[in-house]
N, C-alpha and C positions, 0 to 999 in steps of 0.2 A: 504493501500499498504504500502512498505517496500521501506524505502530512505536509501541510503548509504551514511555516512558521511566519506570520505577518507583523512584520517590526516598522517601524518607520525610522532615518539613517542615524537617529542619536535618541538615547535616554531608554534603552531597555534596560531592564535589572538583569544582570550577567547572568544569576545563577536561576533565577526564571525561564533563561533560555538555555543554559546547559543542562541542566538537570532532566526536565522533560526533552529535549533534543536527545540526550544520551539514553534515558527511556525506550524512545523510538526506535532508536539503533539496536537497543540491546534485543527490542522484540523481532527483529529483522527487516522492519518496515523501512523507509527510505523518508528520512527529513529533507525540508528544502524551503531554503532561507529568501523570503520573498520581502522585497522590500518598493517603496515608491520611488526609490532613487537608485541607479544602479551604483555600482562600485564596493565600499563597505559599510556596514555600521559600526556604532561607536556603543557599545556597553556600557555600563556603570556598578560599580559597588553602593549603595546608595547615592550619594552628591559625587562620587569620588570616579574618574575614567578608570575603567578597566580593559578590558582586550577589546579588539577590533573583528569582525567576519565578513566574510567576502557575501556579499549578496548573490544568489544562485538564477533568483528570476525578477521582473518588474512587474511588479502590480497590473500595468496598463500594458503589460504584452501577455498576461496569460490568463487564467479563468477559472472559476470554481471547480469546472467542470473537468479538470486535468488532475485532481488530488481527491483524496478520497474523505480527508477530514482536516481540520487546522486546529492550531494551538496557536492563541494569545498569547505572550508573553506580557508582564505588567513594567511595572517601575511609573512614576508618576509623567515625564515628560515622553514616553512611548506612546500609551493612547493616547492622550491629549493631542500632539502631531496626527496623528492617524484619523482622528475623529474630525481633524479641519481638511482630512483630503478626501473630496470626492470619491472618487477611485477607489480607495482603501474601502470606504464605509459601502460603495456598493459592492464590492469584493466580498467583503464580510455579509451583507445581506445576499446575495447568491448564495453562498453556503446554506443558509437555511430555506430559502426558498426552493433550493434542489434536494435538501431531506439530507446534507452532508452534517456529520457530526461536530461540533466546535467545544473546545476548551478553551477557558480564559483563567487567567489566575490573577489577583493584588486588583492595582487601577485599569486592567485589560476591559473590564465590563462598561468603562466609560463611551468605549468605539461601538460597543453592541446597545449603550442606550442610543448612541448617535444613529444607526443601523436600524432604529426601532423594532429589536428585535427580541425584548425583554417582555414586552406586554403579555401579562398572563402565566408569566413564569416567575419559577422560583429559583432564585439563587443567591451566593455568598458572594463575597468582595471584600477589598481593605474596608474598614467601619466608614470611612468619610463619604464611599460613594452608597452609602444608605439611602442617602433623602432622594439621589438622581436615581437611581432605580425605583423607589418608589413613586418618583414623579412620572417616571416613563411606563408605567403600570405595572412592575414587576414587584414579587413578595422579595423582600431581604429576610436572610436568616444569618445567625453568627454560627456557619457549623464548617469544621475543616474543608470538607469536602459537598456539593450538592448537585446532586444528575438530576435534572429535569429533562422527562422523555416527551414532551408537550411537543406535539406533531407541528411541522413534519419534519423536527431535526433536534437529536438530543444535545443541549447543553450541560458542560462539568465545568463547575466552577469552584475555586477555592479561593483562600482568604489572603495567605501570605505566603512567603518562604519555607516558613516551618510548617506548612500543610503539606510542602512539594511531594514526599515519600506516597503521602495517601492519593494526592490529587495525579500524581503518573498513573498510580494503580488505577485509578477509576478511569481516567480516559482512554487508557490503554484497553482495559474490558471494554469500552462501549466504543470504539473504535473498531475493534476486532469483532463486534458483532457484524459488521458492513462484508465481511471478508464471504 
């Protein structure tokens, strides 16, 4: 399976990229780094610059249909930039419209709010997004991981880096159902 990891050119929380990425690799699937611009993305450890990672596909030149699922890593700046990019927002919305599973952690649900795909769903996130999710018609819960199987697409969400182990297990289990 091909799994899209959608990120802005700067601002992703590195561990929220690298741990799920490794989990996908370990499961025998193919992670693909998709961004809004070609080149590389700059990851962060909180507010400090961390490593850079090469962009493999640009959102304007790919489609949700070429992937089996999507992971949205967090970091504050990453989803904030993605939700301001119309092509990225459309790319996310297409996953839901096509019934492809999506996993989002920490601040990543900001992009889901912008894509208008949280209405009627139950999800979790970094606590500061609680009001945004509720205002967008979603139900926010304070859980390590939340799996929402509302049609047409399964959504797996998690709160923070401390929840990465259970987040990775949950989204891999849900993504495997597409095989």
